[in-house]
N, C-alpha and C positions, 0 to 999 in steps of 0.2 A: 526662186521656187514659186513665188506668187505668180510670176509671168506664165508658168506652165500649169497653173490651176491648183497649186498646193497651198492651202491656207497656212501661212507661216508667219511667226513673229521672231524678230531678232532681239536678243537680250545681251546687253553689253555693259562694260564698266564705265565709270565716269573718269574724265581726265584729271590729272593732278597738275596744279600750277607749277610745281617743280620742273617737270619735263617741258611743259608749255613754254616757260621762259628760260629753260636750260638748253638741252642738246636736241630734243626731239621735235619741239614745236607742238602744234595742236594735235589732237587725237580723235578727230571726227571723220577720218577718211580723206579721200582726195579724188579729184576729177569728178566723174559722174557716180562715184560710189561714196556718198557721204550721208551722215545724219544731220538733221537741221533742227533748230538754228545753230549754225556752227559757232558763232561768236559767244552766244549765251552758254552753250555746253562747255566750251573751253575755258570760259571765264566765270568762275563761281557757280554757274548753273543755278540750282535751286537752294544752294547753301548747305548741302549735305556734308561736304568736307569741313565747312566752318563749324557745323554742329558736332562732328566727331572731334575736331580740334578742341572745342570748348569743353566737351564732356571729359576728354582726356586730361586737359589742364586743370579742370576743376578738382579732379582726384589728386593731381600733383599738389595743388594749393592746400587741399585738406590734409594731405600727409604732412607737409611742412608746418601747417598750423597746429596739428596734433603734437608734433615734436616740440613746438614752441610753447604750447598752452599748458597752464597749470591745472585746468579742469578737463575732465573726460580724457585724461591722458592714458594712452595705451602702453606707454613705455617703449616706443619704437626706437631701436638702435639705428641712428642715422647712417651709420657705416654700412648697413645691410640693405638700405632702400634701393630697389632695382628699378622702380618706376621713374621714367624720365619725363620730359615734356616733349611736345610736338609742335611743328608748324608746317604749313603747306608751301614750302619753298626750299630749294636747294641752298644750303648755307653751311659749308664745312666748318666754319669758325665756331659753330655751336655744338659740335659733336661732343666735346668734353669741356665742361665749365664748372665753376664753383659758385654756389648760391649762398645766401645768408650772410654776406659781408656787410660791414657798416655798423656793427654794434649789436647789443642784446635785443633791441627792439625790432631788428630786421631778420631775426630768425637764427637758426643754428647753422654755422658754416658746414657745408659738405660738398663732396664732388657729385656731379650728376651730368646731364647732357640733354641733347635734343635728338629725336628721330624725325623723319619726315612723316606727315600725317598719314600718308598711304601705308606706312609701316606700323601705325598705331595698333595696339591690340583692340582698341575700341572699333577700328575699322573692320578688323577680322571678326569681331563679335557681331557687329551690324550685319555683316555678310552671311553669317551662319545662323543667326537667330530666326526663329519661325513664328514668334509671337512676342507681345510685350512682356509676358511673364518669363518667357525663355530669355529675352534680352536682359531683364533685371536679374535673373538667376545667374546668367553668365557674367554680368558686371560684378556681382557680388563675389564671384570666384576668382577675381583678379588678385594675383599674389603681389604683395607690396614689399615685404621684407620680414625681419624678425624683431622680436622684442629683446630687451637686454638679457632676459633669461631664456633666450633662444626659442621662443614660441612663434609660430608663423602668424603673420598678420595679412588679412585679406581685405578687399575693399568693403565687404559687408561689415567688418569690425569698425570701420570708420563711419558707417551709416551713410555711405555715399551713393549707392545704386539708385535710390529714388530720384535724387536731383539729377544724376547723370542721365537716367532714362528720360526724365522730363525734357532735358536739352535735346534728346534724340527723337522726340515724338514725331516730328515731321520728317526727319531723315529716314525713319522706318518705312515711309511710303515710297514705293517705286515711282519713277518718273517716266511718263509716256511722251515720246517725240515721234518723229517719222523720218524715213529715208527720203532722198530726193524724188523717188518714184511713188511716194505716198504710202509706203508699207509701214506698219507699226513697229516701233523700236522702243524697248524699255531699257532705260539706262539707270543703273543703281549700284552704288558701292564702287570703290576703286582701289583695292590693294594691288601693289606691284607683285609681279610673279618672281622676280629675282630676290626680293627681300621679304615677301609675304606670300599669301596663298594664291594671288593672281586671278581670282574669279569674282564675278558679280554676286549679288545676294541670292540666297535661297528663295526669299520671298518673290523676287523678280522672276526667277526661273519658274517657280510654281505658278505665278500669275500668267506667264506666257503659255504654260501648258494648259491652263483653263480657258484661254482665249483663242487658241488655234490648234490645228492638227499636228503641226511641226514647230519645234523651237530650235533655232540656231543660236548657239551661244559661243563664247570664246574664252580662252585662257592664255595668259600672256607668255610670250617667247616660245621656245621649242618644246618638244615632247619630254625633254629632261626636266623642265620646270613647270610650265603651265599645265600641260596634260597630266603629268604625274600627280601634281597637287590637286587638280580638279577631280581626278579619278580616285585618289587615295584618301583625300580629306573631304571635299565637298560632297561627292557622290555617296561616300560612306556615311557621313554625318546626316545627310538629308534623305537617304534611301533612294537616290536617283540611279537609274541604269541607262546609260546612253546607248543608242541604237547604231550610231555610226560616228566616225571621226574623219574630219578633213584636215590634212596636214598641208599648210600653205608653204610653198617653196618659191624662191626667186632665182633666176639665173645669176644675178649679182651675188647673192649669198653663197651660191655654189662656187662661183669663181673665187670669192674671198677665202673659202675653205680649201680651195685648190691652190692657194698661195699668191693670188693677185692682190696688189696694193689697192687701197681704197680709191686713189685718184685715177686708177686704170680700169675700174670695173665696167665702164661703158664701152671699152674696146672689145671686139669679138675675140673669143679665146675658147674654142671648143675643147681643147686639151685640158684647160684648167677646170672647165665644167665637169669633165670626166673624172678628174682627180678629186674634185670636191664632192662628188656623189657619195663618197663613203660616209659623209656626215648625214646626208638625207637617209641613207640606208639604215644607219643606227637609230634615227628617230622613228623610222617605220618599224624596226624591230621592237622599239620601246612600246609603241602603241599596240602591237600585236600581242605583247605579253599580257595585256588586259582583256584579250579575247573579244575585241570589238573590231568590226570590219572598217577598213580605212581606204580613203582615196587621197590622191595628191592634187592640189590645185596649183598650177603653175601661174603665179601672178605676174603677167608679162609686163615688160617695160619696152619703150620704143627702141631701145638699144639692143634688145635681144634678137638674135638671128634664128632663122628656121633650123639651121643645123644644131645650134645649142639646145633648142627646145626638143628637137628630135632625139638627141642623146638622152635627155632626161626621160622622155616617154618610153624609149626602148628599154632603158635600164629598169624602170618601174614595172614595165610589162614582164620583164624577165623575173621579177620578184613576185609576180602575181598581183600587182597593184595597178589600178588604172590611174594614169596621170592625165589631167585635163587642162588644155590651154584656156586660161581665164583672163579676159580683158575687160574688167569692170571699170577701171580708171577711165578708159576712153569710151566705153559703150554702156556703162551701167548694167542693169539687169540683163540686157540682151547679150552682153559679153560673158554671162555665166549660165546661160540656159543649158549648155551641155553638162556643166558641173552639177546643176540642179537635178538633172535627170539621173546622173550617176548616184548622187547622194540620196535621192528619193528611193532609188532601187535598193541601195544598201540598207537604208533605214527600214524599208518594208520587207526585206529578205528574211528576217528572223535569224540571221546568222549570229547576231550579238549574243554572247554568253558571258557578260561582264564578270570579271573576277579581280579583286584588288591585288596589289603586288605583295602585300604582307598583312599579317594579323596584328591589329592594334595591341593585342595582349602580349605580343612577343617582347623580349627584353629590348631596352632602348638601343643598345649597341648593335643588336641583331638587325633592327629596323634600319638604322643608319647604314650598316654594312650592305644590306639588301639593296637599298637605293643606290649606294655608291658603286657597287659591282654590277648590278643588273641593268641599271639605267645609265649611269655615267661611263661604265667600263673601267672603273678603278680596280687595282689589284688589292689594295688594303686601305684602311682608315687609320690616321694618326691623330691622337687627341693631345692637345696642349694641356699643361697642368691646370689651367683655369677650367677647361672643358671637363677634366676629370673631377674637379671639385663640384662642377655643376651637375654631373651625373650622380654624385653622392647626394646632393641636395634634392634632386628629383626623386631619388629612391626614398630618402628620409620623409619626404612629403607624401609619399604614396601615389605619385603621379606618373608611374612608369608606363601605364597603359594608354598613353596619348599618342596620336599619330605624329609624323615628322613633317615639318615644313622647312625645308632647306633654304638657307640664304646663300646663294651661289651666283657667280658671274653668268650672264646670259651669252657671253661671247665665246664660250667653249663648253664642251661636254665635261671638262674637268673643272677644277677650281682655279686654274691658271688661264687667264684670258688669251695668252699667247699660244696655247696649245690648240691649234686648229684641226680641222678634219675630224678624224676619229682616233683620238689618243687612247693608248692602252698601256697597262702596266704601271700607271702612275699611282701616287698615294694621295688620297683626299685628306686635306688638313682641316680638322675642326678646331677652331680657335676658342670658342665658347658656346654654350647652349642656353639660350634665353627661354624662359618659361612663360607660356601664354595659357595659363590655367583656365581663364574665362573663355577664351576662344576655343580652347580644347586641343592645343597641339604644342609641340616642342620645336624650338627654332635653333638648329645647329648653324652657327655662322662659320663659313668656310673661307679659306684663303684670306684675301684682303677686302672682303665685302664690308660695306658700311651701310647702316640703316638710315644714315643722313647723307645723301649724295651731295656733291659739290657742283658748282657751275663750271662749264668748259671755259677755255681761254677766250673764246668769243661766243657768249651765250646768245640764244635765239632772241632774248629780250632787246638786244641792240638793233634788231631789224623790225620790231613791232612799234607801230605808231597809230595815232588817231588824228583826223583832221578836224577842222572847225565845224563840219557838218556831222561829226560823230562816226564817220566811216573809218573802220579799223583795217589796217594793212599789216602784212607780215605774220599773220597768226597761223598760217597753214603749217 
C-alpha cells in the first residue's frame, strides 16, 4: 500500500517462544516479506512476554502466600483457586501439577498447573487495556477463587494490581520496527487465536491510526477464530470499526481441506483444490456476517499451478469476491500491489457497516450457540458437567454479560481437527469455561484443546543453532 502512495502502518503480534522452538518456527514472515530485526523479534524482543509472565506469576505467588500466611489472611479455600502459573515454552508435563509439597514451611499442597504465557489473562488484559488506570482496574478484576465461606476473591483483594502493573509499565509501550522495505511496523502483544483472543494491543492499533491513513492488522488463524474474536471482542471493546477484511488463502491449505495428505501438498491437484474450496467459502460467509467487505489474497507458493490459482479466482468471482494473486515471498511489496489497490478501494468505498455477531448482554449459552452454529456450522452444543458448573459460577458472580473467547482447534471449523472441509451437523463439545473477568471475556474450552501446548516429536529447536560469531541459523 505504501508502494502505491497510501500512507500505511502494519500492526502485528509478537511471537511466542513456544511455537518458535516448537512446530512453527519463527513468526516474522519469510522471503522478501519480513519484519526486522528477525532474530531479536523472535527471541525475547523487548521483554514484553517476560513482563507478562512475571506479573502473572507474582499473583500466583501472592495467592499461595496468602493461603500460607497467618497475617492478612483472606481465608482462601485452596481447592477453589483457578489461577495457574505460566511460562513461555511448550511443556505438556506442566499442565497438571501439585504445589506446596515438602512440609508446612513450603506452603499448602494443592493441584494447579501451567498455561503458556500467550494464553495468560495478563496477556489478554495487556492487549485490551487503553491506559495505566484501565490496566490496573482490569488486573484488580482478575478472579482468583473463593473463601472458605464461599465469597469470591479477586486480585484487588490481595492488593496485587499495583505491583503487577509496575512490572508491566514498559510492556505497555508499543514496539516500533520496520519491514524489509522500510515501512513502519508496530509489534505489540501476543495472544494465540486458538486459545486466546489472537489480536495485538488496542494501544498499538490506536497508535497506528494516529500515525497513518491506513492500518493493516492481523488476527490469527481463520475467520472462525481470529476474525470472529477480533470483531466480537477487540472491536467491541475498543470501539473500532474495520473498513475491509483480507482473507488469506493458500493453494496448499485448500488441497489439505480437499483430502490431500501433508506430504503430497506440493503435487499439482486441481480437483483437490476444487473440493477444498468449501472451506474458503465458509470463511467468506463468516466475514460477510459482520457486514464488512472482503477480498481474498492468494498467497502463492512456487509449487502452485496456474490452473489451481484460476480455480480459486473463478470460484471467488462467482461469490462476488475478488481474489488476488499475491507473491510477497518472492517479490515483497511489488508482489502485492494489485492486492493493495483492491484493499484500498474496499476501504474507501464506504461499504462497511460493521455489526457484531451477538449482543454481549445475551445469555452465555445463547452467545456460545450463536458462534457454534453461525460461524462453525455446528448443529448443537453439548456441555460437560464441569462446564455446567462453570456456567452456574459465572451466573452467581454476575458476569454473564461478557463476550465469548472460544478455545478451539485451528485445524477444523469444528472442535475435531480431523473434520476437514466444511463439516455440518456436528456437536460442539464444551469441556469447561474459564473466567477471564479482568480481560473481560469467558473462555469455553472445546474438544481436546489445551492452554499449554506440547512440543512435537521433532521440535524446531533441534534445527536452531548459533556459531562462534553469533550468527543464528534455523530460526525461520
